[in-house]
Structure formats: structure tokens, C-alpha cells
N, CA, C and O atoms as a GROMACS GRO file, in nm:
protein
  432
    1MET      N    1   0.952  -1.035 -21.053
    1MET     CA    2   1.116  -0.975 -20.998
    1MET      C    3   1.122  -1.101 -20.839
    1MET      O    4   1.018  -1.124 -20.777
    2SER      N    5   1.208  -1.143 -20.814
    2SER     CA    6   1.230  -1.246 -20.736
    2SER      C    7   1.312  -1.136 -20.614
    2SER      O    8   1.257  -1.026 -20.625
    3TYR      N    9   1.400  -1.131 -20.528
    3TYR     CA   10   1.440  -1.083 -20.405
    3TYR      C   11   1.505  -1.192 -20.321
    3TYR      O   12   1.453  -1.298 -20.290
    4GLN      N   13   1.620  -1.152 -20.289
    4GLN     CA   14   1.727  -1.250 -20.236
    4GLN      C   15   1.725  -1.157 -20.051
    4GLN      O   16   1.782  -1.054 -20.014
    5VAL      N   17   1.633  -1.255 -19.976
    5VAL     CA   18   1.615  -1.268 -19.783
    5VAL      C   19   1.768  -1.293 -19.760
    5VAL      O   20   1.849  -1.383 -19.781
    6ARG      N   21   1.768  -1.154 -19.701
    6ARG     CA   22   1.892  -1.203 -19.551
    6ARG      C   23   1.854  -1.183 -19.446
    6ARG      O   24   1.815  -1.079 -19.393
    7VAL      N   25   1.864  -1.294 -19.406
    7VAL     CA   26   1.828  -1.248 -19.267
    7VAL      C   27   1.958  -1.210 -19.136
    7VAL      O   28   2.064  -1.272 -19.123
    8LEU      N   29   1.916  -1.109 -19.063
    8LEU     CA   30   2.075  -1.036 -19.088
    8LEU      C   31   2.128  -1.110 -18.876
    8LEU      O   32   2.032  -1.154 -18.813
    9ARG      N   33   2.253  -1.112 -18.813
    9ARG     CA   34   2.234  -1.186 -18.754
    9ARG      C   35   2.150  -1.100 -18.600
    9ARG      O   36   2.099  -1.154 -18.501
   10ARG      N   37   2.158  -1.000 -18.623
   10ARG     CA   38   2.073  -0.998 -18.535
   10ARG      C   39   1.919  -1.035 -18.559
   10ARG      O   40   1.834  -1.068 -18.476
   11ALA      N   41   1.917  -1.031 -18.596
   11ALA     CA   42   1.795  -1.083 -18.604
   11ALA      C   43   1.730  -1.214 -18.636
   11ALA      O   44   1.608  -1.236 -18.640
   12ARG      N   45   1.860  -1.327 -18.668
   12ARG     CA   46   1.842  -1.418 -18.590
   12ARG      C   47   1.896  -1.549 -18.495
   12ARG      O   48   1.897  -1.672 -18.484
   13ASN      N   49   1.957  -1.374 -18.413
   13ASN     CA   50   1.997  -1.470 -18.280
   13ASN      C   51   1.862  -1.397 -18.234
   13ASN      O   52   1.772  -1.481 -18.237
   14ASP      N   53   1.807  -1.255 -18.185
   14ASP     CA   54   1.590  -1.242 -18.103
   14ASP      C   55   1.545  -1.374 -18.206
   14ASP      O   56   1.426  -1.398 -18.182
   15LEU      N   57   1.603  -1.478 -18.322
   15LEU     CA   58   1.447  -1.607 -18.409
   15LEU      C   59   1.535  -1.722 -18.292
   15LEU      O   60   1.458  -1.804 -18.241
   16ASP      N   61   1.656  -1.732 -18.256
   16ASP     CA   62   1.750  -1.806 -18.222
   16ASP      C   63   1.643  -1.800 -18.016
   16ASP      O   64   1.586  -1.886 -17.948
   17GLN      N   65   1.662  -1.703 -18.005
   17GLN     CA   66   1.624  -1.644 -17.841
   17GLN      C   67   1.510  -1.664 -17.799
   17GLN      O   68   1.470  -1.687 -17.685
   18ILE      N   69   1.426  -1.650 -17.956
   18ILE     CA   70   1.237  -1.638 -17.919
   18ILE      C   71   1.236  -1.818 -17.953
   18ILE      O   72   1.168  -1.875 -17.868
   19LEU      N   73   1.297  -1.918 -18.058
   19LEU     CA   74   1.293  -2.023 -18.036
   19LEU      C   75   1.324  -2.150 -17.919
   19LEU      O   76   1.264  -2.255 -17.899
   20ALA      N   77   1.418  -2.105 -17.868
   20ALA     CA   78   1.556  -2.158 -17.706
   20ALA      C   79   1.397  -2.142 -17.598
   20ALA      O   80   1.355  -2.240 -17.536
   21HIS      N   81   1.325  -2.004 -17.592
   21HIS     CA   82   1.248  -2.001 -17.531
   21HIS      C   83   1.123  -2.082 -17.508
   21HIS      O   84   1.100  -2.113 -17.391
   22ILE      N   85   1.026  -2.127 -17.618
   22ILE     CA   86   0.944  -2.158 -17.642
   22ILE      C   87   0.990  -2.334 -17.675
   22ILE      O   88   0.885  -2.396 -17.691
   23ALA      N   89   1.101  -2.418 -17.687
   23ALA     CA   90   1.145  -2.487 -17.664
   23ALA      C   91   1.162  -2.591 -17.552
   23ALA      O   92   1.186  -2.710 -17.535
   24GLU      N   93   1.125  -2.441 -17.464
   24GLU     CA   94   1.114  -2.595 -17.326
   24GLU      C   95   1.092  -2.602 -17.278
   24GLU      O   96   1.138  -2.645 -17.172
   25ARG      N   97   0.909  -2.534 -17.327
   25ARG     CA   98   0.812  -2.561 -17.278
   25ARG      C   99   0.736  -2.684 -17.326
   25ARG      O  100   0.677  -2.780 -17.276
   26SER      N  101   0.775  -2.616 -17.495
   26SER     CA  102   0.703  -2.733 -17.645
   26SER      C  103   0.795  -2.719 -17.772
   26SER      O  104   0.778  -2.634 -17.860
   27PRO      N  105   0.931  -2.851 -17.771
   27PRO     CA  106   1.016  -2.849 -17.889
   27PRO      C  107   0.913  -2.891 -17.993
   27PRO      O  108   0.978  -2.929 -18.090
   28ARG      N  109   0.808  -2.899 -18.012
   28ARG     CA  110   0.644  -2.926 -18.109
   28ARG      C  111   0.645  -2.793 -18.174
   28ARG      O  112   0.657  -2.774 -18.295
   29GLY      N  113   0.630  -2.699 -18.079
   29GLY     CA  114   0.571  -2.567 -18.079
   29GLY      C  115   0.720  -2.436 -18.149
   29GLY      O  116   0.719  -2.340 -18.226
   30ALA      N  117   0.825  -2.508 -18.064
   30ALA     CA  118   0.907  -2.411 -18.138
   30ALA      C  119   0.972  -2.478 -18.290
   30ALA      O  120   1.035  -2.416 -18.375
   31ALA      N  121   0.942  -2.593 -18.292
   31ALA     CA  122   0.938  -2.612 -18.498
   31ALA      C  123   0.814  -2.560 -18.593
   31ALA      O  124   0.836  -2.494 -18.694
   32ARG      N  125   0.696  -2.595 -18.555
   32ARG     CA  126   0.656  -2.549 -18.623
   32ARG      C  127   0.638  -2.367 -18.626
   32ARG      O  128   0.569  -2.315 -18.714
   33LEU      N  129   0.710  -2.279 -18.516
   33LEU     CA  130   0.685  -2.135 -18.510
   33LEU      C  131   0.813  -2.070 -18.610
   33LEU      O  132   0.832  -1.955 -18.649
   34LEU      N  133   0.900  -2.217 -18.634
   34LEU     CA  134   0.980  -2.173 -18.738
   34LEU      C  135   0.960  -2.167 -18.872
   34LEU      O  136   0.981  -2.069 -18.944
   35ALA      N  137   0.903  -2.317 -18.917
   35ALA     CA  138   0.806  -2.328 -18.994
   35ALA      C  139   0.739  -2.229 -19.082
   35ALA      O  140   0.740  -2.247 -19.204
   36ARG      N  141   0.669  -2.109 -19.020
   36ARG     CA  142   0.588  -2.032 -19.053
   36ARG      C  143   0.661  -1.914 -19.071
   36ARG      O  144   0.629  -1.826 -19.152
   37PHE      N  145   0.818  -1.908 -18.952
   37PHE     CA  146   0.924  -1.781 -19.035
   37PHE      C  147   0.943  -1.860 -19.160
   37PHE      O  148   0.867  -1.825 -19.251
   38GLU      N  149   1.034  -1.967 -19.192
   38GLU     CA  150   1.059  -1.996 -19.279
   38GLU      C  151   0.983  -1.961 -19.425
   38GLU      O  152   1.034  -1.924 -19.531
   39ALA      N  153   0.772  -1.999 -19.372
   39ALA     CA  154   0.734  -1.966 -19.483
   39ALA      C  155   0.704  -1.842 -19.517
   39ALA      O  156   0.712  -1.809 -19.635
   40GLY      N  157   0.648  -1.708 -19.374
   40GLY     CA  158   0.719  -1.606 -19.425
   40GLY      C  159   0.801  -1.521 -19.533
   40GLY      O  160   0.773  -1.439 -19.620
   41ILE      N  161   0.978  -1.617 -19.453
   41ILE     CA  162   1.071  -1.566 -19.564
   41ILE      C  163   1.022  -1.563 -19.678
   41ILE      O  164   0.982  -1.455 -19.722
   42ARG      N  165   1.010  -1.716 -19.777
   42ARG     CA  166   1.013  -1.732 -19.845
   42ARG      C  167   0.847  -1.640 -19.936
   42ARG      O  168   0.853  -1.575 -20.041
   43ARG      N  169   0.702  -1.668 -19.843
   43ARG     CA  170   0.678  -1.511 -19.955
   43ARG      C  171   0.762  -1.400 -19.924
   43ARG      O  172   0.684  -1.334 -19.855
   44LEU      N  173   0.853  -1.344 -19.928
   44LEU     CA  174   0.949  -1.254 -19.881
   44LEU      C  175   1.017  -1.211 -20.010
   44LEU      O  176   1.038  -1.099 -20.056
   45GLU      N  177   1.048  -1.340 -20.060
   45GLU     CA  178   1.079  -1.377 -20.180
   45GLU      C  179   1.009  -1.374 -20.310
   45GLU      O  180   1.059  -1.337 -20.415
   46LYS      N  181   0.893  -1.415 -20.294
   46LYS     CA  182   0.856  -1.320 -20.412
   46LYS      C  183   0.770  -1.231 -20.424
   46LYS      O  184   0.710  -1.212 -20.530
   47ASN      N  185   0.739  -1.126 -20.261
   47ASN     CA  186   0.688  -0.993 -20.288
   47ASN      C  187   0.697  -0.972 -20.119
   47ASN      O  188   0.646  -1.006 -20.012
   48PRO      N  189   0.807  -0.886 -20.183
   48PRO     CA  190   0.787  -0.823 -20.031
   48PRO      C  191   0.703  -0.610 -20.044
   48PRO      O  192   0.720  -0.526 -19.955
   49LEU      N  193   0.672  -0.600 -20.095
   49LEU     CA  194   0.603  -0.458 -20.076
   49LEU      C  195   0.482  -0.509 -20.078
   49LEU      O  196   0.412  -0.413 -20.109
   50LEU      N  197   0.405  -0.610 -20.063
   50LEU     CA  198   0.280  -0.639 -20.030
   50LEU      C  199   0.265  -0.637 -19.821
   50LEU      O  200   0.158  -0.644 -19.761
   51SER      N  201   0.416  -0.626 -19.751
   51SER     CA  202   0.389  -0.624 -19.659
   51SER      C  203   0.384  -0.435 -19.634
   51SER      O  204   0.452  -0.367 -19.711
   52PRO      N  205   0.300  -0.364 -19.521
   52PRO     CA  206   0.250  -0.292 -19.441
   52PRO      C  207   0.356  -0.240 -19.393
   52PRO      O  208   0.402  -0.324 -19.315
   53LEU      N  209   0.433  -0.132 -19.394
   53LEU     CA  210   0.470  -0.040 -19.281
   53LEU      C  211   0.498  -0.088 -19.156
   53LEU      O  212   0.421  -0.184 -19.164
   54ALA      N  213   0.557  -0.103 -19.021
   54ALA     CA  214   0.616  -0.127 -18.992
   54ALA      C  215   0.489  -0.006 -18.854
   54ALA      O  216   0.480   0.115 -18.879
   55PRO      N  217   0.421  -0.057 -18.746
   55PRO     CA  218   0.442   0.085 -18.742
   55PRO      C  219   0.557   0.196 -18.660
   55PRO      O  220   0.536   0.315 -18.685
   56GLU      N  221   0.684   0.165 -18.558
   56GLU     CA  222   0.793   0.151 -18.579
   56GLU      C  223   0.860   0.266 -18.715
   56GLU      O  224   0.934   0.363 -18.703
   57ALA      N  225   0.784   0.194 -18.865
   57ALA     CA  226   0.881   0.295 -18.952
   57ALA      C  227   0.965   0.429 -18.946
   57ALA      O  228   1.075   0.466 -18.988
   58GLU      N  229   0.783   0.521 -18.822
   58GLU     CA  230   0.733   0.682 -18.942
   58GLU      C  231   0.969   0.693 -18.798
   58GLU      O  232   1.080   0.741 -18.818
   59ASP      N  233   0.922   0.640 -18.721
   59ASP     CA  234   1.057   0.694 -18.600
   59ASP      C  235   1.102   0.653 -18.623
   59ASP      O  236   1.195   0.650 -18.541
   60LEU      N  237   1.140   0.525 -18.790
   60LEU     CA  238   1.332   0.516 -18.752
   60LEU      C  239   1.328   0.580 -18.911
   60LEU      O  240   1.430   0.574 -18.981
   61GLY      N  241   1.259   0.613 -18.939
   61GLY     CA  242   1.321   0.680 -19.076
   61GLY      C  243   1.330   0.688 -19.212
   61GLY      O  244   1.347   0.766 -19.306
   62GLU      N  245   1.296   0.480 -19.154
   62GLU     CA  246   1.322   0.410 -19.316
   62GLU      C  247   1.161   0.379 -19.302
   62GLU      O  248   1.069   0.401 -19.223
   63GLU      N  249   1.189   0.302 -19.451
   63GLU     CA  250   1.039   0.225 -19.466
   63GLU      C  251   1.135   0.051 -19.455
   63GLU      O  252   1.201  -0.024 -19.527
   64VAL      N  253   1.067   0.063 -19.271
   64VAL     CA  254   1.096  -0.028 -19.262
   64VAL      C  255   0.906  -0.144 -19.186
   64VAL      O  256   0.806  -0.150 -19.115
   65ARG      N  257   1.018  -0.213 -19.308
   65ARG     CA  258   0.831  -0.305 -19.286
   65ARG      C  259   0.888  -0.438 -19.248
   65ARG      O  260   0.999  -0.485 -19.222
   66HIS      N  261   0.743  -0.485 -19.261
   66HIS     CA  262   0.723  -0.595 -19.113
   66HIS      C  263   0.614  -0.719 -19.163
   66HIS      O  264   0.498  -0.698 -19.198
   67ILE      N  265   0.700  -0.890 -19.158
   67ILE     CA  266   0.591  -0.965 -19.156
   67ILE      C  267   0.526  -1.070 -19.006
   67ILE      O  268   0.620  -1.121 -18.943
   68LEU      N  269   0.429  -1.093 -18.967
   68LEU     CA  270   0.326  -1.136 -18.898
   68LEU      C  271   0.333  -1.269 -18.866
   68LEU      O  272   0.234  -1.327 -18.912
   69PHE      N  273   0.405  -1.341 -18.809
   69PHE     CA  274   0.416  -1.486 -18.790
   69PHE      C  275   0.352  -1.566 -18.654
   69PHE      O  276   0.378  -1.515 -18.545
   70ARG      N  277   0.277  -1.675 -18.656
   70ARG     CA  278   0.201  -1.611 -18.538
   70ARG      C  279   0.251  -1.783 -18.482
   70ARG      O  280   0.305  -1.854 -18.567
   71THR      N  281   0.230  -1.841 -18.340
   71THR     CA  282   0.207  -1.948 -18.240
   71THR      C  283   0.100  -2.006 -18.284
   71THR      O  284   0.016  -1.933 -18.337
   72ARG      N  285   0.079  -2.118 -18.277
   72ARG     CA  286  -0.059  -2.266 -18.227
   72ARG      C  287  -0.135  -2.100 -18.114
   72ARG      O  288  -0.176  -1.992 -18.156
   73ALA      N  289  -0.128  -2.136 -18.019
   73ALA     CA  290  -0.156  -2.025 -17.955
   73ALA      C  291  -0.185  -1.872 -17.952
   73ALA      O  292  -0.251  -1.805 -17.873
   74GLY      N  293  -0.136  -1.848 -18.031
   74GLY     CA  294  -0.204  -1.751 -18.081
   74GLY      C  295  -0.060  -1.616 -18.065
   74GLY      O  296  -0.057  -1.513 -18.132
   75ARG      N  297   0.016  -1.648 -17.987
   75ARG     CA  298   0.149  -1.529 -17.955
   75ARG      C  299   0.136  -1.467 -18.063
   75ARG      O  300   0.115  -1.570 -18.127
   76THR      N  301   0.129  -1.367 -18.161
   76THR     CA  302   0.220  -1.307 -18.318
   76THR      C  303   0.395  -1.200 -18.271
   76THR      O  304   0.432  -1.098 -18.212
   77TYR      N  305   0.438  -1.297 -18.336
   77TYR     CA  306   0.542  -1.249 -18.348
   77TYR      C  307   0.603  -1.155 -18.517
   77TYR      O  308   0.601  -1.203 -18.630
   78ARG      N  309   0.632  -1.074 -18.493
   78ARG     CA  310   0.731  -1.003 -18.609
   78ARG      C  311   0.828  -1.002 -18.676
   78ARG      O  312   0.829  -1.117 -18.722
   79ALA      N  313   0.898  -0.959 -18.708
   79ALA     CA  314   0.994  -1.052 -18.871
   79ALA      C  315   1.046  -0.954 -18.951
   79ALA      O  316   1.055  -0.964 -19.073
   80LEU      N  317   1.110  -0.779 -18.833
   80LEU     CA  318   1.111  -0.637 -18.941
   80LEU      C  319   1.231  -0.661 -19.078
   80LEU      O  320   1.339  -0.711 -19.046
   81PHE      N  321   1.218  -0.640 -19.162
   81PHE     CA  322   1.258  -0.587 -19.288
   81PHE      C  323   1.318  -0.437 -19.389
   81PHE      O  324   1.251  -0.334 -19.400
   82LEU      N  325   1.444  -0.458 -19.449
   82LEU     CA  326   1.414  -0.279 -19.516
   82LEU      C  327   1.405  -0.397 -19.636
   82LEU      O  328   1.418  -0.519 -19.627
   83ILE      N  329   1.373  -0.305 -19.760
   83ILE     CA  330   1.417  -0.372 -19.930
   83ILE      C  331   1.494  -0.263 -19.899
   83ILE      O  332   1.490  -0.155 -19.840
   84VAL      N  333   1.591  -0.362 -19.984
   84VAL     CA  334   1.768  -0.231 -20.069
   84VAL      C  335   1.709  -0.271 -20.207
   84VAL      O  336   1.597  -0.307 -20.173
   85GLY      N  337   1.712  -0.279 -20.272
   85GLY     CA  338   1.714  -0.307 -20.507
   85GLY      C  339   1.682  -0.416 -20.394
   85GLY      O  340   1.642  -0.417 -20.277
   86ASP      N  341   1.738  -0.555 -20.544
   86ASP     CA  342   1.703  -0.665 -20.519
   86ASP      C  343   1.682  -0.753 -20.346
   86ASP      O  344   1.612  -0.854 -20.337
   87GLU      N  345   1.744  -0.702 -20.240
   87GLU     CA  346   1.757  -0.784 -20.138
   87GLU      C  347   1.656  -0.693 -20.085
   87GLU      O  348   1.640  -0.574 -20.114
   88VAL      N  349   1.548  -0.810 -19.957
   88VAL     CA  350   1.538  -0.853 -19.855
   88VAL      C  351   1.590  -0.819 -19.716
   88VAL      O  352   1.629  -0.920 -19.658
   89ARG      N  353   1.602  -0.709 -19.646
   89ARG     CA  354   1.725  -0.740 -19.506
   89ARG      C  355   1.615  -0.720 -19.425
   89ARG      O  356   1.550  -0.617 -19.408
   90VAL      N  357   1.587  -0.938 -19.326
   90VAL     CA  358   1.561  -0.906 -19.199
   90VAL      C  359   1.629  -0.869 -19.104
   90VAL      O  360   1.729  -0.920 -19.055
   91LEU      N  361   1.549  -0.740 -19.066
   91LEU     CA  362   1.703  -0.710 -18.924
   91LEU      C  363   1.662  -0.721 -18.798
   91LEU      O  364   1.733  -0.719 -18.697
   92ARG      N  365   1.487  -0.737 -18.809
   92ARG     CA  366   1.515  -0.768 -18.608
   92ARG      C  367   1.363  -0.894 -18.575
   92ARG      O  368   1.252  -0.897 -18.629
   93VAL      N  369   1.418  -0.975 -18.477
   93VAL     CA  370   1.268  -1.069 -18.516
   93VAL      C  371   1.198  -0.974 -18.367
   93VAL      O  372   1.267  -0.878 -18.332
   94ARG      N  373   1.050  -1.007 -18.272
   94ARG     CA  374   1.058  -0.913 -18.217
   94ARG      C  375   0.902  -1.000 -18.169
   94ARG      O  376   0.808  -1.020 -18.247
   95GLY      N  377   0.907  -1.038 -18.030
   95GLY     CA  378   0.798  -1.182 -17.986
   95GLY      C  379   0.714  -1.051 -17.925
   95GLY      O  380   0.772  -0.946 -17.899
   96ALA      N  381   0.558  -1.074 -17.904
   96ALA     CA  382   0.506  -1.033 -17.810
   96ALA      C  383   0.555  -0.994 -17.739
   96ALA      O  384   0.665  -1.040 -17.706
   97GLY      N  385   0.478  -0.842 -17.651
   97GLY     CA  386   0.497  -0.792 -17.526
   97GLY      C  387   0.697  -0.745 -17.496
   97GLY      O  388   0.755  -0.724 -17.389
   98GLN      N  389   0.737  -0.743 -17.597
   98GLN     CA  390   0.873  -0.705 -17.631
   98GLN      C  391   0.849  -0.587 -17.745
   98GLN      O  392   0.810  -0.595 -17.862
   99PRO      N  393   0.900  -0.447 -17.645
   99PRO     CA  394   0.947  -0.303 -17.710
   99PRO      C  395   0.903  -0.297 -17.854
   99PRO      O  396   0.922  -0.395 -17.926
  100PRO      N  397   0.863  -0.221 -17.887
  100PRO     CA  398   0.876  -0.132 -17.987
  100PRO      C  399   1.056  -0.148 -18.119
  100PRO      O  400   1.136  -0.145 -18.025
  101VAL      N  401   1.131  -0.157 -18.219
  101VAL     CA  402   1.292  -0.133 -18.236
  101VAL      C  403   1.269   0.000 -18.194
  101VAL      O  404   1.168   0.070 -18.198
  102ALA      N  405   1.379   0.017 -18.155
  102ALA     CA  406   1.377   0.160 -18.168
  102ALA      C  407   1.526   0.211 -18.251
  102ALA      O  408   1.595   0.122 -18.300
  103PRO      N  409   1.576   0.362 -18.266
  103PRO     CA  410   1.699   0.316 -18.424
  103PRO      C  411   1.767   0.291 -18.332
  103PRO      O  412   1.852   0.248 -18.409
  104GLU      N  413   1.820   0.272 -18.217
  104GLU     CA  414   2.015   0.216 -18.082
  104GLU      C  415   1.948   0.000 -18.150
  104GLU      O  416   2.021  -0.099 -18.147
  105ASP      N  417   1.804   0.004 -18.197
  105ASP     CA  418   1.846  -0.200 -18.206
  105ASP      C  419   1.859  -0.241 -18.326
  105ASP      O  420   1.853  -0.359 -18.360
  106LEU      N  421   1.891  -0.080 -18.454
  106LEU     CA  422   1.954  -0.198 -18.600
  106LEU      C  423   2.085  -0.125 -18.589
  106LEU      O  424   2.157  -0.119 -18.689
  107ASN      N  425   2.141  -0.039 -18.415
  107ASN     CA  426   2.321  -0.030 -18.493
  107ASN      C  427   2.357  -0.243 -18.461
  107ASN      O  428   2.310  -0.349 -18.419
  108ASN      N  429   2.469  -0.178 -18.518
  108ASN     CA  430   2.536  -0.368 -18.554
  108ASN      C  431   2.599  -0.366 -18.419
  108ASN      O  432   2.662  -0.464 -18.378
   0.00000   0.00000   0.00000
């Protein structure tokens, strides 16, 4: 089965902020991180169920899962998503040191 991945606006905003911050120091680093994010999205198109539940899934009351992607320096970022039928909805993107996603972080 193939899944359609949709990156929600707030997740795209999260990613844009992270990339802008990294680009201030290393435009090439930001480009590499974006490429890693996009590779993760392609993996989700094939089988998002291979990704584990996010640590905050229980608190959110939903099967929120996450994929990890890293900078060359080893900083880890996460894209949190839900599977709804044959659609994967990327809800938020979190960087190292950011607090876990809370229910209010998922509201429009």
C-alpha cells in the first residue's frame, strides 16, 4: 500500500524556522537537513507503520508516531505524524531541546 504524505502548515512552519536558524551558520547544513527530512517523508510514503510511537503519544491520546532525522553534527530532529487511512499527516517538527508536543500544540 502506498500512502500520501501531507505536511501540515504548522509542521512546515516548524521546519522553516529550524532551517532558517541553521542556515544563519551553515546554508549547506540547512540544505542537508532538508534533504534528510525529505528522505524521511519518502520512507513514510512506503510504510509509516515502521516508525515508532512518539514518546508523547499517550499524553496526546492518539497514535502519534515520529521519524528522526539528524544534522551532520549529530543533532536530532523529529517529525511527528498521524496515519489517517491512506494519508500520513505530518503534524509538527521538533528540534533538540524543544519541549514535547502537547495537545494544544496540535490545534490550528
